[in-house]
C-alpha positions in Angstrom: 59.1 -16.8 -61.9 61.1 -20.0 -61.4 62.7 -20.5 -58.0 66.2 -22.0 -58.1 66.4 -24.5 -55.2 70.2 -25.0 -55.8 70.8 -21.3 -55.4 68.8 -21.3 -52.2 70.6 -24.4 -50.9 74.1 -23.0 -51.6 73.0 -19.7 -49.8 71.9 -21.9 -46.9 75.4 -23.4 -46.7 76.9 -19.9 -47.0 75.0 -18.5 -44.1 76.0 -21.4 -42.0 79.6 -21.1 -43.2 79.9 -17.5 -42.3 79.2 -18.4 -38.7 82.3 -20.7 -38.8 84.2 -17.6 -39.9 82.6 -15.2 -37.4 82.5 -17.3 -34.3 86.0 -16.2 -33.1 84.9 -12.5 -33.4 81.7 -13.3 -31.5 83.5 -15.0 -28.6 87.0 -13.4 -28.4 88.5 -9.9 -28.9 88.8 -8.9 -32.5 92.6 -9.1 -32.4 92.2 -12.9 -32.1 90.2 -13.0 -35.3 93.3 -12.2 -37.3 96.1 -13.2 -34.9 95.8 -16.5 -32.9 98.4 -15.4 -30.3 97.0 -11.9 -29.8 96.0 -12.9 -26.3 99.2 -14.8 -25.6 100.5 -18.3 -26.4 98.0 -20.9 -27.4 97.9 -24.7 -27.5 98.5 -26.9 -30.5 94.8 -27.6 -31.0 93.9 -23.9 -31.2 96.8 -23.2 -33.5 95.7 -26.0 -35.8 92.1 -24.6 -35.7 93.5 -21.2 -36.8 95.5 -22.8 -39.6 92.5 -24.7 -40.9 90.4 -21.6 -40.7 93.0 -19.4 -42.5 93.4 -21.9 -45.4 89.8 -23.1 -45.8 87.3 -20.8 -44.1 88.3 -17.2 -43.4 87.4 -14.9 -46.2 86.1 -17.8 -48.3 82.7 -18.0 -46.6 82.4 -14.2 -46.7 83.4 -14.5 -50.3 80.8 -17.1 -51.0 78.1 -15.0 -49.2 79.2 -12.0 -51.3 79.0 -13.9 -54.6 75.5 -15.1 -53.7 74.5 -11.6 -52.8 75.5 -10.5 -56.3 73.6 -13.4 -57.9 70.5 -12.8 -55.8 70.6 -9.1 -56.6 70.5 -9.9 -60.3 67.7 -12.3 -59.8 65.6 -9.7 -57.8 66.1 -7.2 -60.6 65.0 -9.7 -63.2 61.9 -10.5 -61.2 61.0 -6.9 -60.7 61.2 -6.3 -64.5 59.2 -9.4 -65.2 56.4 -8.3 -62.8 56.2 -4.8 -64.3 57.7 -3.0 -61.4 60.5 -0.5 -61.7 63.7 -2.4 -61.5 65.7 0.6 -60.4 63.1 1.7 -57.8 62.8 -1.8 -56.3 66.6 -2.3 -56.2 67.5 1.0 -54.6 64.7 0.8 -52.1 66.0 -2.6 -51.0 69.6 -1.3 -50.7 68.6 1.8 -48.7 66.6 -0.3 -46.2 69.5 -2.9 -46.1 71.9 -0.1 -45.2 69.5 0.9 -42.3 69.3 -2.7 -41.1 73.1 -2.9 -41.3 73.7 0.2 -39.2 71.2 -1.0 -36.6 72.9 -4.3 -36.6 76.3 -2.7 -36.0 75.3 -0.2 -33.4 72.8 -2.2 -31.4 73.7 -5.9 -31.9 77.2 -6.8 -33.2 80.1 -4.8 -34.5 80.9 -7.4 -37.3 78.1 -6.3 -39.5 78.4 -7.0 -43.3 75.0 -5.7 -44.4 75.9 -2.0 -44.6 78.9 -2.9 -46.8 76.6 -5.0 -49.0 74.2 -2.1 -49.3 76.9 0.3 -50.4 78.1 -2.2 -53.0 74.5 -2.8 -54.0 74.1 0.9 -54.9 76.8 0.3 -57.6 75.8 -3.2 -58.7 72.7 -2.0 -60.6 75.0 -0.4 -63.2 76.5 -3.8 -64.1 73.2 -5.8 -64.4 73.2 -6.0 -68.2 76.8 -6.8 -68.8 77.9 -10.1 -70.4 79.7 -12.8 -68.4 83.0 -11.8 -69.9 82.5 -8.1 -69.1 81.5 -8.9 -65.5 84.6 -10.9 -65.0 86.8 -8.2 -66.4 85.3 -5.6 -64.1 85.7 -8.0 -61.2 89.4 -8.2 -62.0 89.6 -4.4 -62.0 88.1 -4.2 -58.6 90.4 -6.9 -57.2 93.5 -5.2 -58.6 92.5 -1.9 -56.9 91.8 -3.8 -53.6 95.1 -5.6 -53.7 96.9 -2.4 -54.6 95.4 -0.4 -51.8 95.9 -3.0 -49.0 99.2 -4.3 -50.5 100.7 -0.8 -50.6 99.8 -0.3 -46.9 101.4 -3.6 -46.0 104.6 -2.7 -47.9 104.8 0.6 -46.1 104.4 -1.1 -42.7 107.0 -3.7 -43.6 109.5 -1.0 -44.7 108.8 0.9 -41.5 109.4 -2.2 -39.4 112.7 -2.7 -41.2 113.7 0.9 -40.8 114.0 1.5 -44.6 111.7 4.5 -45.1 112.9 8.1 -45.6 113.4 10.0 -42.3 110.6 12.4 -43.1 108.0 9.7 -43.0 109.6 7.1 -40.7 108.4 8.7 -37.4 104.8 8.7 -38.4 104.9 5.2 -39.9 106.6 3.8 -36.8 103.9 5.4 -34.7 101.2 3.8 -36.8 103.1 0.5 -36.6 103.2 0.7 -32.8 99.4 1.3 -32.8 98.9 -1.7 -35.1 101.0 -3.9 -32.8 99.0 -2.7 -29.8 95.7 -3.6 -31.6 96.6 -6.9 -33.3 100.1 -8.0 -32.5 101.2 -10.9 -30.2 100.0 -10.2 -26.7 98.0 -7.2 -28.0 97.6 -4.4 -25.4 94.0 -4.0 -26.5 93.1 -7.6 -25.7 92.2 -7.3 -22.0 90.4 -4.0 -22.6 88.3 -5.6 -25.3 87.3 -8.4 -22.9 86.3 -5.9 -20.2 84.2 -3.9 -22.7 82.3 -6.9 -23.9 81.7 -8.3 -20.4 80.0 -5.0 -19.5 76.4 -4.0 -19.7 74.4 -3.7 -23.0 74.3 0.0 -22.5 78.1 0.4 -22.2 78.7 -1.8 -25.3 76.3 0.2 -27.4 77.7 3.5 -26.0 81.2 2.6 -27.2 79.9 1.8 -30.7 77.9 5.0 -30.9 80.9 7.0 -29.5 84.5 5.9 -30.3 83.5 3.5 -33.0 80.7 5.4 -34.7 82.5 5.8 -38.0 83.6 2.2 -38.3 80.8 1.0 -40.7 81.7 3.8 -43.1 85.5 3.2 -42.8 85.1 -0.6 -43.3 82.9 0.1 -46.4 85.6 2.2 -48.0 88.3 -0.3 -47.2 86.5 -3.5 -48.3 84.2 -2.2 -51.1 86.7 -3.0 -53.8 87.1 -6.6 -53.0 83.4 -7.1 -52.2 82.4 -5.6 -55.5 84.7 -8.0 -57.3 83.2 -10.9 -55.5 79.6 -9.8 -56.2 80.4 -9.3 -59.9 81.8 -12.8 -60.0 78.5 -14.0 -58.4 76.5 -12.2 -61.1 78.7 -13.8 -63.8 78.3 -17.3 -62.2 74.5 -16.8 -62.2 74.4 -15.7 -65.8 76.6 -18.7 -66.8 74.1 -21.0 -65.0 76.8 -22.2 -62.6 74.8 -21.1 -59.5 71.5 -22.4 -60.9 72.8 -26.0 -60.8 72.5 -26.5 -64.6 76.1 -27.6 -65.2 77.1 -31.2 -65.6 78.6 -32.8 -62.4 82.0 -33.3 -64.2 82.3 -29.6 -64.8 81.6 -28.8 -61.2 84.2 -31.4 -60.2 86.8 -29.8 -62.5 86.2 -26.4 -61.1 86.4 -27.8 -57.5 89.8 -29.4 -58.1 91.1 -26.3 -59.9 90.0 -23.9 -57.2 91.5 -25.9 -54.4 94.7 -26.9 -56.1 95.4 -23.2 -57.1 94.6 -22.0 -53.6 95.7 -24.5 -51.0 99.6 -24.4 -51.5 100.0 -20.6 -51.4 97.5 -20.2 -48.5 99.3 -22.8 -46.5 102.6 -21.0 -47.3 101.1 -17.7 -46.1 100.0 -19.4 -42.9 103.6 -20.7 -42.4 104.9 -17.2 -43.1 102.9 -15.8 -40.3 104.0 -18.5 -37.9 107.7 -18.1 -38.7 107.3 -14.3 -38.2 105.9 -14.9 -34.7 102.5 -13.6 -35.9 103.8 -10.1 -36.0 101.2 -7.5 -36.9 102.8 -6.8 -40.2 102.8 -10.4 -41.3 99.2 -11.0 -40.3 98.0 -7.8 -41.9 99.8 -8.6 -45.2 98.9 -12.3 -45.3 95.2 -11.9 -44.3 94.2 -8.7 -46.1 96.3 -8.5 -49.2 98.6 -11.4 -50.2 95.9 -14.0 -49.7 93.2 -12.3 -51.7 93.6 -13.9 -55.2 93.9 -17.3 -53.6 90.9 -16.7 -51.3 88.8 -16.0 -54.5 90.0 -19.2 -56.2 89.2 -21.2 -53.0 85.8 -19.5 -52.8 84.9 -20.6 -56.4 86.2 -24.0 -55.5 83.9 -24.2 -52.5 81.0 -23.0 -54.6 81.7 -25.7 -57.2 82.0 -28.4 -54.5 78.8 -27.4 -52.7 76.9 -27.4 -56.0 78.4 -30.8 -56.9 77.3 -32.3 -53.6 73.8 -30.7 -53.9 73.5 -32.2 -57.4 74.9 -35.7 -56.7 75.1 -36.5 -53.0 72.5 -34.7 -50.9 69.1 -36.2 -50.5 66.0 -34.2 -51.4 65.3 -33.8 -47.7 68.7 -32.3 -47.0 68.5 -30.0 -50.0 65.0 -28.8 -48.9 66.4 -28.0 -45.4 69.4 -26.2 -46.9 67.2 -24.3 -49.3 64.9 -23.2 -46.5 67.8 -21.9 -44.5 69.0 -20.1 -47.6 65.6 -18.5 -48.3 65.8 -17.2 -44.8 69.4 -16.2 -44.9 68.7 -12.6 -43.8 66.8 -13.7 -40.8 69.2 -16.5 -39.9 72.2 -14.1 -40.2 70.7 -11.5 -37.8 69.3 -14.1 -35.4 72.7 -15.7 -35.2 74.2 -12.4 -34.1 71.5 -12.0 -31.4 72.0 -15.5 -30.1 75.8 -15.4 -30.1 76.1 -12.0 -28.5 73.6 -13.1 -25.8 75.7 -16.2 -25.1 79.1 -14.4 -25.0 78.5 -10.8 -23.9 78.2 -9.6 -20.4 74.5 -8.9 -20.5 73.9 -12.6 -21.4 75.9 -15.6 -20.2 79.2 -13.7 -20.1 81.4 -16.3 -21.8 83.4 -13.7 -23.8 87.1 -14.4 -23.8 86.8 -17.6 -21.8 86.6 -20.3 -24.4 89.4 -21.5 -26.7 89.2 -21.3 -30.4 88.7 -25.0 -31.0 85.8 -25.4 -28.6 83.9 -22.5 -30.2 82.9 -24.8 -33.1 80.5 -26.6 -30.7 78.5 -23.3 -30.7 78.5 -23.4 -34.6 77.1 -26.9 -34.6 74.3 -25.9 -32.3 73.4 -22.8 -34.4 73.6 -24.8 -37.6 71.2 -27.3 -36.3 68.8 -24.6 -35.2 68.8 -23.0 -38.7 68.1 -26.3 -40.4 65.4 -27.3 -37.9 63.4 -24.1 -37.8 63.7 -22.7 -41.3 61.7 -25.3 -43.2 58.7 -25.5 -40.8 58.5 -21.8 -40.8 58.4 -21.6 -44.6 55.9 -24.4 -44.7 53.5 -21.9 -43.0 54.7 -18.5 -44.2 55.8 -17.0 -47.5 58.9 -15.4 -46.1 61.2 -15.4 -43.1 60.3 -12.7 -40.5 63.0 -10.2 -41.5 62.7 -11.0 -45.2 59.0 -10.1 -44.9 59.8 -6.9 -43.0 62.5 -5.9 -45.6 60.2 -6.6 -48.5 57.3 -4.7 -46.9 59.4 -1.7 -46.2 61.0 -1.7 -49.6 57.6 -1.9 -51.3 56.0 0.5 -48.8 53.1 -2.0 -48.4 52.6 -5.0 -46.1 53.2 -8.2 -48.0 51.1 -11.3 -47.5 52.8 -13.5 -44.9 50.8 -16.5 -43.9 50.1 -19.2 -46.5 46.6 -20.3 -47.1 45.7 -23.5 -45.3 45.4 -26.5 -47.7 41.8 -27.5 -48.5 
């Protein structure tokens, strides 16, 4: 079947962009990911970097990655049907193995895994494969409403507890939960120094903590974020069916969607960033702004990013640049996991031990280096092999047969 280079290229941008979102969680305690002053006061440059990330990067690159997963899932199902294989069998085998990869990634490499969540959503996606674009968007809206309702109600409860406006019979428990949340992610979070000590420890001690105290986290995170992620994946399926993600729209249409997405999203996201600042980055304000209130605008910004990237691919990027991006996208699974291995080796105690010692702004230097590596190595690899190393392993396991790897040498 036809290969869509534009879809591969935008996936390449997404796998690079998700590092810009994750770099803080690789290098600093997780509290810093959501709260820039979790470790104490920071300078103006780091605060500006947080502001830029909150408005333009955080959740948007994950959203883009999720949309592309939905689109790619639909494409894989279509190719299985076209080749005479069982679409359901192929799809569910892929998702089961993806879940296994995700759990291995979480427990033995990095706690910020997204693959297990994707696999859980993937188990549901198959039921939506034949829906129209309109039906997919309606279902996406349903999932978003549930996600906002669940997280938004939690934020309201915490806000009322903070203001002392809950009934006495629930106030004590909610204030206890609020104290725990402040200790985990509030300004000067008590967990900050402990988190640094854990990640500067040995490989064995880091893994032991995840297999012990944090063993249930992948499952809890899947339950918490499944609703939003399903909505994003269904939008991705709709954008694929509408030919948005295959690069078949006119540039003017991509330009219109870019402007609409950014104009809808930027003012409220900037306002939410200011809200957190004026509240002193309290745990309640960062929880509400990051996980609930920003969600509809994050989605609008994500679609705007997708339209802008597609516009640049169509009109500005050279063939050589598009080929490099497409190769990185075709190897997104490998590049995602290799990034985790490289970054944890740089920052964790069993590697260079830089965890907690580098400011937020300087972390982008590591992004630039990893992006360059992805662009430099992906295309030469695919010139010689059919798949990336982990793509080959995933496909071979899913099909229960070793797949051809090396390309035949030209005559």
